[in-house]
C-alpha positions as CSV (number, residue, x, y, z in Angstrom):
1,X,116.9,-121.7,-85.5
2,X,120.8,-122.2,-84.8
3,X,123.8,-123.8,-86.1
4,X,124.4,-126.7,-84.0
5,X,120.8,-127.5,-84.6
6,X,121.1,-127.4,-88.8
7,X,124.4,-129.6,-88.2
8,X,122.6,-132.2,-86.3
9,X,120.2,-132.4,-88.8
10,X,123.0,-132.7,-91.6
11,X,124.6,-135.1,-89.7
12,X,121.6,-137.3,-89.8
13,X,121.3,-136.7,-93.5
14,X,124.7,-137.8,-94.4
15,X,124.5,-141.0,-92.8
16,X,121.3,-142.0,-94.8
17,X,123.1,-141.3,-97.8
18,X,126.0,-143.0,-96.8
19,X,124.0,-146.0,-96.1
20,X,122.0,-146.3,-99.3
21,X,124.4,-148.1,-101.7
22,X,125.5,-150.7,-99.1
23,X,122.7,-151.5,-97.8
24,X,120.8,-151.5,-101.3
25,X,123.6,-153.7,-102.6
26,X,123.0,-156.4,-99.6
27,X,119.2,-156.4,-99.7
28,X,119.7,-156.8,-103.7
29,X,122.2,-160.2,-103.2
30,X,119.6,-161.2,-100.5
31,X,116.6,-161.1,-102.6
32,X,117.9,-162.5,-105.7
33,X,118.8,-165.8,-103.6
34,X,122.6,-164.6,-103.7
35,X,125.3,-165.6,-101.2
36,X,126.0,-163.1,-98.8
37,X,128.1,-163.3,-95.0
38,X,124.9,-164.7,-93.5
39,X,124.2,-167.1,-95.8
40,X,126.3,-170.1,-93.9
41,X,124.6,-169.4,-91.1
42,X,121.3,-168.7,-91.7
43,X,120.8,-170.7,-95.1
44,X,119.9,-173.9,-93.3
45,X,117.2,-172.4,-91.2
46,X,115.8,-170.7,-94.4
47,X,115.7,-174.3,-95.8
48,X,114.3,-176.1,-92.9
49,X,111.2,-173.2,-92.8
50,X,111.0,-173.9,-96.6
51,X,110.6,-177.6,-95.8
52,X,108.5,-177.6,-92.8
53,X,105.6,-175.3,-94.4
54,X,105.6,-176.8,-97.9
55,X,107.0,-173.9,-99.9
56,X,108.8,-174.3,-103.2
57,X,111.3,-171.5,-103.2
58,X,111.4,-171.6,-106.7
59,X,107.9,-171.3,-107.8
60,X,107.1,-167.9,-109.4
61,X,103.5,-167.1,-108.1
62,X,101.3,-165.1,-110.6
63,X,100.3,-161.8,-109.0
64,X,96.6,-163.0,-108.2
65,X,98.5,-165.8,-106.6
66,X,101.0,-163.5,-104.8
67,X,98.3,-161.3,-103.7
68,X,95.7,-163.9,-102.1
69,X,98.7,-165.4,-100.4
70,X,99.8,-162.1,-98.7
71,X,96.1,-161.9,-97.7
72,X,95.5,-164.9,-96.3
73,X,98.9,-164.5,-94.3
74,X,97.3,-161.2,-92.9
75,X,94.2,-162.8,-91.9
76,X,95.8,-165.6,-89.9
77,X,98.3,-162.8,-88.0
78,X,95.4,-160.5,-87.5
79,X,93.0,-164.0,-85.8
80,X,96.2,-164.7,-83.6
81,X,96.6,-161.3,-82.2
82,X,93.3,-161.1,-81.6
83,X,93.2,-164.3,-79.5
84,X,96.1,-163.4,-77.9
85,X,94.4,-160.0,-76.0
86,X,91.2,-161.5,-75.2
87,X,93.0,-164.8,-73.3
88,X,95.8,-162.7,-72.1
89,X,94.2,-163.2,-68.6
90,X,94.7,-167.0,-68.7
91,X,98.2,-167.1,-70.3
92,X,101.6,-167.0,-68.9
93,X,104.3,-164.1,-68.8
94,X,101.6,-161.8,-66.9
95,X,103.1,-160.7,-63.9
96,X,100.7,-157.8,-63.4
97,X,97.6,-160.0,-64.0
98,X,96.1,-157.6,-66.6
99,X,92.9,-158.6,-67.6
100,X,91.7,-159.4,-71.2
101,X,91.5,-156.5,-73.7
102,X,88.0,-155.2,-74.2
103,X,86.6,-156.5,-77.7
104,X,86.5,-152.7,-79.6
105,X,90.2,-152.1,-78.8
106,X,91.4,-155.8,-79.4
107,X,89.8,-155.3,-82.7
108,X,91.7,-152.3,-83.4
109,X,94.8,-153.4,-82.2
110,X,95.0,-156.5,-84.5
111,X,94.0,-154.5,-87.4
112,X,96.6,-151.8,-86.3
113,X,99.6,-154.5,-86.1
114,X,98.1,-156.6,-88.8
115,X,98.5,-153.8,-91.3
116,X,102.0,-152.2,-89.8
117,X,99.8,-149.3,-88.6
118,X,100.7,-149.9,-84.6
119,X,98.1,-147.0,-83.7
120,X,97.6,-147.5,-80.1
121,X,94.2,-146.3,-78.5
122,X,95.3,-148.0,-74.9
123,X,97.8,-147.9,-72.5
124,X,100.6,-150.2,-73.4
125,X,101.9,-150.6,-70.2
126,X,98.5,-151.1,-68.2
127,X,96.8,-153.3,-70.7
128,X,98.7,-155.5,-72.6
129,X,100.8,-158.5,-71.0
130,X,104.4,-159.5,-71.4
131,X,103.6,-162.5,-73.6
132,X,100.8,-160.4,-75.5
133,X,103.5,-157.8,-76.2
134,X,106.1,-160.2,-76.7
135,X,104.3,-163.2,-79.0
136,X,102.0,-160.5,-80.7
137,X,103.0,-157.3,-81.2
138,X,107.0,-157.7,-81.2
139,X,106.3,-160.6,-83.6
140,X,103.4,-158.7,-85.7
141,X,106.5,-155.9,-85.9
142,X,108.5,-158.5,-87.8
143,X,106.1,-159.9,-90.4
144,X,104.2,-156.7,-91.0
145,X,107.5,-155.2,-92.1
146,X,108.4,-158.3,-93.8
147,X,105.4,-158.1,-95.9
148,X,105.7,-154.7,-97.2
149,X,109.2,-155.6,-98.1
150,X,107.8,-158.1,-100.1
151,X,105.2,-156.1,-101.8
152,X,107.5,-153.4,-102.9
153,X,109.9,-156.0,-104.4
154,X,107.0,-157.6,-106.4
155,X,106.5,-154.0,-108.1
156,X,109.9,-153.6,-108.9
157,X,110.0,-157.3,-110.5
158,X,107.1,-155.7,-112.4
159,X,109.6,-153.0,-113.5
160,X,112.4,-155.4,-114.1
161,X,111.0,-158.4,-116.1
162,X,109.9,-158.8,-119.4
163,X,107.0,-161.0,-120.8
164,X,107.2,-163.1,-117.5
165,X,104.1,-164.5,-115.8
166,X,105.3,-164.3,-112.5
167,X,106.3,-161.3,-109.9
168,X,108.1,-163.5,-107.2
169,X,107.2,-165.9,-104.3
170,X,105.7,-164.1,-101.2
171,X,106.7,-166.7,-99.3
172,X,110.2,-166.6,-99.7
173,X,110.5,-163.0,-100.1
174,X,108.4,-162.8,-96.6
175,X,111.4,-165.3,-95.2
176,X,114.2,-163.7,-96.4
177,X,113.0,-160.3,-95.1
178,X,112.9,-161.6,-91.5
179,X,116.0,-163.8,-91.6
180,X,118.6,-161.8,-93.5
181,X,117.3,-158.5,-92.9
182,X,115.2,-157.4,-90.3
183,X,116.3,-160.0,-87.5
184,X,120.1,-160.1,-87.5
185,X,120.2,-156.0,-87.6
186,X,117.5,-156.3,-84.7
187,X,119.6,-158.8,-82.5
188,X,122.5,-156.3,-82.8
189,X,120.6,-153.2,-82.2
190,X,118.4,-154.5,-79.4
191,X,121.9,-155.1,-77.6
192,X,123.3,-151.6,-78.1
193,X,119.9,-150.4,-76.6
194,X,120.2,-152.5,-73.5
195,X,123.6,-151.0,-72.8
196,X,122.2,-148.0,-73.1
197,X,120.0,-148.0,-70.7
198,X,116.6,-149.8,-72.2
199,X,115.0,-152.6,-70.0
200,X,114.8,-156.5,-71.2
201,X,113.7,-158.4,-68.8
202,X,110.3,-160.4,-67.3
203,X,110.3,-159.1,-63.9
204,X,107.5,-157.6,-62.3
205,X,106.7,-153.5,-62.4
206,X,108.6,-152.2,-59.5
207,X,107.0,-150.3,-56.6
208,X,109.0,-147.3,-55.4
209,X,108.6,-144.5,-52.6
210,X,109.4,-140.9,-53.4
211,X,111.3,-138.7,-51.5
212,X,107.7,-137.1,-50.9
213,X,106.3,-140.5,-49.4
214,X,104.4,-141.4,-52.6
215,X,104.3,-144.9,-54.3
216,X,105.0,-145.0,-57.6
217,X,104.5,-147.9,-60.0
218,X,107.7,-148.0,-62.7
219,X,106.8,-150.4,-65.4
220,X,109.2,-152.5,-67.1
221,X,109.6,-155.5,-69.1
222,X,111.0,-156.5,-72.8
223,X,111.5,-153.4,-74.2
224,X,114.3,-153.3,-76.2
225,X,113.4,-156.6,-78.0
226,X,110.2,-154.3,-79.4
227,X,111.8,-151.4,-79.6
228,X,114.1,-152.0,-81.9
229,X,111.8,-153.5,-84.6
230,X,109.1,-150.9,-84.1
231,X,111.8,-148.4,-85.5
232,X,113.4,-150.5,-87.8
233,X,110.4,-152.0,-88.9
234,X,108.8,-148.5,-89.2
235,X,105.7,-149.9,-87.1
236,X,106.0,-147.3,-84.2
237,X,103.7,-149.0,-81.4
238,X,105.5,-148.3,-78.1
239,X,106.0,-150.4,-75.1
240,X,105.0,-147.6,-73.1
241,X,102.6,-144.7,-73.8
242,X,105.0,-141.9,-74.0
243,X,107.0,-143.6,-76.9
244,X,109.8,-142.9,-78.1
245,X,109.6,-139.9,-75.5
246,X,109.9,-142.3,-72.7
247,X,113.4,-142.9,-71.0
248,X,113.2,-146.3,-70.9
249,X,112.4,-146.3,-74.8
250,X,114.6,-143.6,-75.9
251,X,117.0,-142.8,-73.2
252,X,119.3,-140.2,-74.8
253,X,120.4,-138.5,-77.8
254,X,122.4,-141.7,-79.2
255,X,119.6,-143.5,-79.0
256,X,117.5,-140.9,-80.3
257,X,119.8,-140.6,-83.4
258,X,120.0,-144.5,-84.2
259,X,116.4,-144.6,-84.2
260,X,116.0,-141.9,-86.8
261,X,118.7,-143.4,-89.2
262,X,116.8,-146.9,-88.9
263,X,113.4,-145.6,-89.7
264,X,114.8,-144.2,-92.9
265,X,117.4,-146.9,-93.6
266,X,115.0,-149.6,-95.3
267,X,113.2,-147.3,-97.1
268,X,116.2,-145.2,-98.3
269,X,118.1,-148.8,-99.3
270,X,115.0,-149.7,-101.1
271,X,115.1,-147.3,-103.5
272,X,118.9,-148.7,-104.8
273,X,117.4,-152.2,-104.9
274,X,114.8,-150.3,-107.3
275,X,117.8,-149.0,-109.3
276,X,119.6,-152.5,-109.7
277,X,117.1,-154.8,-110.0
278,X,115.9,-152.7,-113.0
279,X,119.6,-152.7,-114.5
280,X,120.1,-148.3,-113.8
281,X,120.8,-147.0,-110.4
282,X,120.4,-143.5,-111.7
283,X,116.8,-144.8,-111.3
284,X,116.9,-145.4,-108.2
285,X,118.9,-142.1,-107.0
286,X,115.8,-140.2,-109.0
287,X,113.8,-141.5,-106.6
288,X,115.6,-141.0,-103.7
289,X,116.5,-137.7,-104.6
290,X,112.4,-136.8,-104.7
291,X,112.5,-138.1,-101.5
292,X,115.1,-136.2,-99.8
293,X,113.5,-132.7,-101.5
294,X,110.2,-133.1,-99.8
295,X,112.2,-134.5,-96.7
296,X,114.3,-131.4,-96.8
297,X,111.1,-129.4,-97.4
298,X,108.9,-130.9,-94.3
299,X,112.3,-130.7,-91.6
300,X,112.7,-127.0,-92.5
301,X,109.2,-125.8,-91.7
302,X,108.8,-127.8,-88.6
303,X,112.4,-126.5,-87.3
304,X,111.7,-122.6,-88.2
305,X,108.2,-122.7,-87.1
306,X,108.8,-124.4,-83.5
307,X,111.9,-122.2,-83.2
308,X,110.4,-119.1,-83.8
309,X,107.9,-120.0,-81.0
310,X,104.4,-118.9,-80.1
311,X,104.0,-115.0,-81.5
312,X,101.2,-114.3,-79.0
313,X,103.9,-115.2,-76.0
314,X,106.1,-111.5,-77.3
315,X,103.1,-109.4,-75.4
316,X,104.3,-111.3,-72.0
317,X,107.6,-110.5,-73.0
318,X,108.6,-114.2,-73.1
319,X,111.7,-114.5,-74.2
320,X,111.9,-116.8,-76.9
321,X,115.1,-116.8,-78.1
322,X,118.1,-119.8,-77.9
323,X,120.9,-119.1,-75.8
324,X,123.5,-120.5,-73.3
325,X,120.7,-121.1,-70.7
326,X,117.8,-122.4,-72.7
327,X,116.7,-123.7,-76.0
328,X,114.2,-121.1,-76.9
329,X,111.1,-121.6,-79.4
330,X,108.3,-123.8,-78.6
331,X,109.2,-126.2,-76.1
332,X,105.7,-127.5,-75.0
333,X,105.3,-131.1,-75.7
334,X,109.1,-131.7,-76.2
335,X,111.9,-133.8,-74.4
336,X,114.7,-131.4,-73.2
337,X,117.4,-133.9,-73.7
338,X,116.7,-134.0,-77.3
339,X,115.4,-130.0,-77.8
340,X,113.8,-128.6,-80.5
341,X,116.2,-129.8,-84.0
342,X,116.0,-133.0,-82.5
343,X,112.1,-133.3,-82.2
344,X,111.6,-131.5,-85.4
345,X,113.4,-134.0,-87.0
346,X,112.3,-137.0,-85.8
347,X,108.6,-135.8,-86.3
348,X,109.3,-135.2,-89.8
349,X,110.9,-138.6,-89.9
350,X,108.1,-140.7,-88.8
351,X,105.7,-139.0,-90.7
352,X,108.1,-139.6,-93.5
353,X,107.8,-142.8,-93.1
354,X,104.7,-145.3,-91.5
355,X,106.6,-145.4,-88.7
356,X,104.9,-143.0,-86.4
357,X,106.7,-143.2,-83.1
358,X,107.1,-139.8,-81.8
359,X,109.5,-138.4,-79.1
360,X,107.6,-135.4,-79.1
361,X,103.7,-134.9,-78.9
362,X,102.4,-133.8,-82.2
363,X,99.2,-132.2,-80.4
364,X,101.6,-129.6,-78.6
365,X,103.0,-128.4,-82.0
366,X,102.4,-125.1,-83.4
367,X,99.5,-125.0,-85.8
368,X,102.0,-124.9,-89.5
369,X,104.3,-127.2,-87.5
370,X,101.5,-129.9,-86.9
371,X,100.4,-129.4,-90.4
372,X,103.9,-130.7,-91.8
373,X,103.5,-134.6,-90.2
374,X,99.9,-134.3,-91.3
375,X,100.6,-133.3,-95.0
376,X,103.4,-136.1,-94.9
377,X,100.7,-138.3,-94.6
378,X,98.5,-137.6,-96.5
379,X,100.5,-137.5,-99.4
380,X,100.9,-141.2,-98.9
381,X,103.9,-141.7,-97.0
382,X,106.1,-141.7,-100.1
383,X,109.1,-139.6,-98.5
384,X,111.0,-142.7,-97.8
385,X,107.9,-144.2,-96.4
386,X,107.5,-147.6,-94.5
387,X,109.5,-150.7,-95.4
388,X,108.3,-151.5,-98.6
389,X,105.1,-149.0,-98.9
390,X,107.2,-146.2,-99.5
391,X,108.7,-147.3,-102.2
392,X,105.6,-148.7,-104.2
393,X,103.7,-145.5,-102.8
394,X,106.4,-143.3,-105.1
395,X,106.1,-145.8,-108.0
396,X,102.4,-145.1,-108.3
397,X,103.0,-141.4,-108.5
398,X,105.9,-142.0,-111.0
399,X,103.4,-144.1,-113.3
400,X,100.8,-141.1,-113.2
401,X,103.7,-138.7,-113.5
402,X,104.9,-140.2,-117.0
403,X,101.2,-140.6,-117.9
404,X,100.6,-136.8,-117.6
405,X,104.3,-136.2,-119.2
406,X,103.3,-138.2,-122.1
407,X,99.5,-136.4,-122.2
408,X,101.8,-133.3,-123.2
409,X,103.5,-134.3,-125.7
410,X,101.2,-136.7,-127.4
411,X,102.6,-139.7,-127.0
412,X,102.2,-143.4,-125.0
413,X,103.9,-142.9,-121.6
414,X,106.8,-145.2,-121.1
415,X,108.5,-146.1,-117.6
416,X,111.9,-147.7,-118.0
417,X,111.1,-149.4,-121.2
418,X,107.4,-150.3,-120.2
419,X,104.7,-148.7,-122.1
420,X,101.9,-147.5,-119.5
421,X,98.4,-148.4,-120.7
422,X,94.9,-147.6,-119.3
423,X,95.1,-150.5,-117.0
424,X,98.2,-149.1,-115.1
425,X,96.6,-145.9,-115.0
426,X,93.5,-146.9,-114.1
427,X,94.9,-149.4,-111.2
428,X,96.9,-146.5,-109.8
429,X,94.3,-143.9,-109.9
430,X,92.5,-146.4,-107.7
431,X,95.2,-146.9,-105.2
432,X,95.6,-143.2,-105.1
433,X,92.2,-142.2,-104.5
434,X,91.1,-144.9,-101.6
435,X,93.3,-143.2,-99.6
436,X,91.4,-139.4,-99.2
437,X,87.9,-141.6,-99.7
438,X,88.9,-142.8,-96.5
439,X,90.3,-140.5,-94.6
440,X,88.1,-137.7,-95.5
441,X,85.1,-139.8,-95.1
442,X,85.9,-141.0,-91.8
443,X,86.6,-137.4,-90.8
444,X,83.4,-135.9,-92.0
445,X,81.6,-138.5,-90.1
446,X,82.8,-138.1,-86.5
447,X,82.1,-134.6,-86.9
448,X,78.6,-135.0,-87.5
449,X,77.9,-137.5,-84.8
450,X,78.1,-137.6,-81.3
451,X,80.6,-140.5,-80.7
452,X,82.6,-138.9,-82.6
453,X,82.2,-135.7,-81.5
454,X,83.2,-136.6,-78.0
455,X,86.8,-137.9,-78.5
456,X,88.6,-134.5,-79.2
457,X,89.9,-132.3,-76.1
458,X,89.9,-129.2,-78.0
459,X,87.5,-127.4,-79.7
460,X,87.7,-125.1,-82.8
461,X,90.1,-126.1,-85.6
462,X,92.7,-127.5,-83.4
463,X,89.9,-130.2,-82.1
464,X,89.2,-130.9,-86.0
465,X,92.9,-131.7,-86.7
466,X,92.6,-133.9,-83.8
467,X,89.8,-136.0,-85.4
468,X,92.0,-135.3,-89.1
469,X,95.0,-136.5,-87.9
470,X,93.6,-139.4,-86.7
471,X,92.5,-140.7,-89.7
472,X,94.9,-139.5,-91.7
473,X,97.2,-141.6,-89.6
474,X,95.2,-144.9,-89.5
475,X,94.3,-144.5,-93.5
476,X,98.2,-144.1,-94.0
477,X,99.1,-146.8,-91.8
478,X,101.5,-144.6,-89.6
479,X,99.4,-144.9,-86.0
480,X,101.0,-141.6,-84.8
481,X,98.4,-139.2,-83.1
482,X,97.5,-135.9,-81.9
483,X,97.5,-136.7,-78.1
484,X,94.6,-134.8,-77.4
485,X,92.2,-137.3,-79.1
486,X,90.5,-139.6,-76.5
487,X,90.6,-142.7,-79.6
488,X,89.9,-145.6,-76.8
489,X,85.9,-145.9,-77.6
490,X,83.7,-148.3,-79.6
491,X,83.5,-145.8,-82.4
492,X,86.9,-144.4,-83.1
493,X,88.5,-147.9,-82.3
494,X,85.8,-149.8,-85.0
495,X,85.9,-146.7,-87.3
496,X,90.1,-146.2,-87.2
497,X,90.2,-149.9,-87.9
498,X,88.1,-150.2,-90.8
499,X,90.0,-147.1,-92.1
500,X,93.3,-149.1,-91.4
501,X,92.5,-152.0,-93.3
502,X,91.3,-149.8,-96.5
503,X,94.7,-147.9,-96.7
504,X,96.4,-151.2,-96.5
505,X,94.6,-153.7,-98.8
506,X,93.3,-151.4,-101.2
507,X,96.3,-149.8,-102.0
508,X,98.4,-153.2,-102.1
509,X,95.8,-155.2,-104.2
510,X,96.0,-152.1,-107.4
511,X,99.5,-152.3,-107.3
512,X,100.0,-156.0,-107.3
513,X,97.7,-155.5,-110.3
514,X,100.1,-153.1,-111.9
515,X,103.2,-155.3,-111.3
516,X,101.5,-158.0,-112.9
517,X,100.6,-156.0,-116.3
518,X,104.0,-154.9,-116.2
519,X,106.1,-158.0,-115.7
520,X,104.0,-159.5,-118.4
521,X,105.2,-156.6,-121.5
522,X,107.8,-156.6,-123.4
523,X,110.6,-153.7,-123.0
524,X,110.6,-150.9,-125.8
525,X,114.1,-149.8,-126.2
526,X,114.6,-146.0,-125.6
527,X,114.5,-143.7,-128.8
528,X,114.6,-139.9,-129.0
529,X,110.9,-139.0,-128.0
530,X,111.5,-141.5,-124.7
531,X,111.0,-138.9,-121.6
532,X,114.0,-140.1,-119.8
533,X,113.3,-140.9,-116.0
534,X,116.6,-140.6,-114.4
535,X,117.4,-136.6,-114.6
536,X,116.3,-133.8,-112.5
537,X,113.5,-133.0,-115.0
538,X,111.8,-136.2,-113.9
539,X,112.4,-135.6,-110.1
540,X,110.8,-132.3,-110.8
541,X,107.7,-133.4,-112.4
542,X,107.3,-136.2,-109.9
543,X,107.5,-134.0,-107.1
544,X,105.0,-131.4,-108.9
545,X,102.4,-134.4,-109.1
546,X,102.6,-135.6,-105.8
547,X,102.3,-131.8,-104.4
548,X,99.5,-130.8,-107.1
549,X,97.9,-133.7,-106.2
550,X,97.9,-133.6,-102.8
551,X,96.8,-129.8,-102.6
552,X,93.9,-130.8,-105.1
553,X,92.9,-133.2,-102.9
554,X,93.3,-132.1,-98.8
555,X,93.7,-128.3,-98.9
556,X,90.6,-127.7,-98.1
557,X,90.3,-129.9,-95.1
558,X,93.7,-128.6,-94.1
559,X,92.9,-125.4,-94.8
560,X,89.7,-125.9,-91.8
561,X,92.2,-127.1,-89.1
562,X,95.8,-126.1,-89.0
563,X,95.7,-123.2,-91.2
564,X,92.7,-122.0,-89.7
565,X,94.6,-122.1,-86.1
566,X,97.3,-120.3,-87.6
567,X,96.0,-117.4,-88.7
568,X,93.6,-117.3,-85.2
569,X,96.8,-117.7,-83.5
570,X,98.6,-115.1,-85.1
571,X,95.4,-112.5,-84.4
572,X,95.7,-113.5,-80.5
573,X,92.7,-115.6,-80.5
574,X,94.7,-118.7,-79.3
575,X,97.6,-119.2,-77.0
C-alpha cells in the first residue's frame, strides 16, 4: 500500500460525503412533487406521460396495488426484451448482421436486465445488435433502476406516515425517477464520456490491419449512452465483454473516478432522503455511517491483500514492492492505467452496490481479495447497495436490529416511533432468508451435477469459488463474475435466471408488506425506555447484526472456497 493509493481512496470518499446532502435534498423535493430547477422543462412532459398512460398522480396505492403494478411492469419489460433478442436478425440497426440470440441465453438476459442484475453470460459485441443494446438493454437500465428507487421510497413512506392506507404511487415514483434523476444526469455524463473518448455512433465495426499484417475487428457503437446508465443506475452490464476494463468504456483515471462516484451517488443520497422524509436527518446519517464503516473495512482488506502480492513468488525472488518503475503487488487481471488502489476500490464499490461493473478481473484476485466482493454481495449489498435496494435492504436489517435490542431489555421494539411487531419481523426474516436459500441451494446443485461441474475452469477451492460467486452475484442482483466460469450453457443460464428472480421479487414483496404495515400504524412518542436509533450505539448494533447474521449463514461456504484457497496458497500448494 502507498500514500498515493490511500489519497485516491480518500478523495473518492470525500466526494461521496459531500454529495449526500445536496443530492438527498434534490431527490426529496422531486419525490414530494415540489418545484426544482428542472420543473419548467420536465413537468409538462411528466403530465403528458400521465395523461397518455391514464395515471392519476394523486392516487395513493395500497401496498398490494403497488406490488402488483411493479410486478406487471417487470413482466412487460421481460417480454419486450425477450422479443427483441429473438427477433434482432429481422430488425434494423444491426450492421454486423448478428443472428437471433439462443433461447436459453435470451431468457437469462431478459431476466437479468429486468431485475437490475445485468449478468452477461454472452459476449455483448458479438451477440447483441445496436437496436437490442439501445432499445432493450439501455432502456431496461433506466427502468429497472427507477423501479429500485420507487421501492425504496415506498418503504421510507411506511416509516414516515402515520395511520395511512397507501405507500405512494408506483407509476409516479417510476416516472419521476427517470425524468428528474436518471435521465438528466445521464445525458450530461454521456457527453462527458464522449469528450473523454467513449464511442457514440451507429457505424459498422472497424476492420483494421495490424503492423504484423494480421486482421483485427474493432467493435464500436452507441457505447457512451449505455455506459453512463449502466454505472449510474447500478446496472453494470457492459457494451463490451471486458466491461469497464475496456478503454472504450473507461478510457482513463478521470472516467474511472466519475464511474465510481456515480455508482455510490444514488445509494448514498437515499440515506439523506430517508432522514428528511422521517423528519430527522440524523437517522439517515446513522444508516450512512454503518454503510461507510463496512465499505472502509472491505476496501482496506482488498487493497492490503492485493498490494502484498502472492507470497509464493518470494521463492523465485520476484520483487513485488512498489517503486517508481512498478506498482508492485498482484497486478494480474488489472489495468495498468488504474493500478492496484483504484482496482481494489472499484472492486469494493461495485460489489457494495448491485452494479457489477468491473475494471479488473475478480477471478485474478488473491483468495482473500476475492472473498471481499463475494461477502459484500452475501450481506445483501446493503453497503449503499443498488439504487433503492441497498436502502431497503439496510432498513430490513434495522428492523431486525431493533427487534433484537427489544428482546435484550424486555420491551416491544420501536423504530422511528413505529412498534415493530410479529408481522414485520416475520416479513423481514422471510426477505433475508430467501437469499441464502437461493445462492447456497443452487451452488450445491451445481457442484453435484455434471452440467454444473462442467462450468468452472479451475479445480479445487477456486473452482468452487467460481460457482459460489456466480450464484451469489445472481441472487443478489449484482451481475459481476469470477470470469473463470463458463456460464453460457442451458444449465447455468436457466438456474442463474431463476436465482435472479428469487433474489429480486421474493425480497421486494415482503419488504412492501412491511411498508404497508408500518404506514398504517400510529407514531408512538419517544420515552425514557426508547432505544435511540440515530447514534453510535445503534450503528454498532446494526453492523453487528449484519456481520453476525452473514457469518452464521455463509461462513461454511466461504471457508470451502476463498478461505481454503488462501491457506493452500500460503502453504505453497497454489501459484
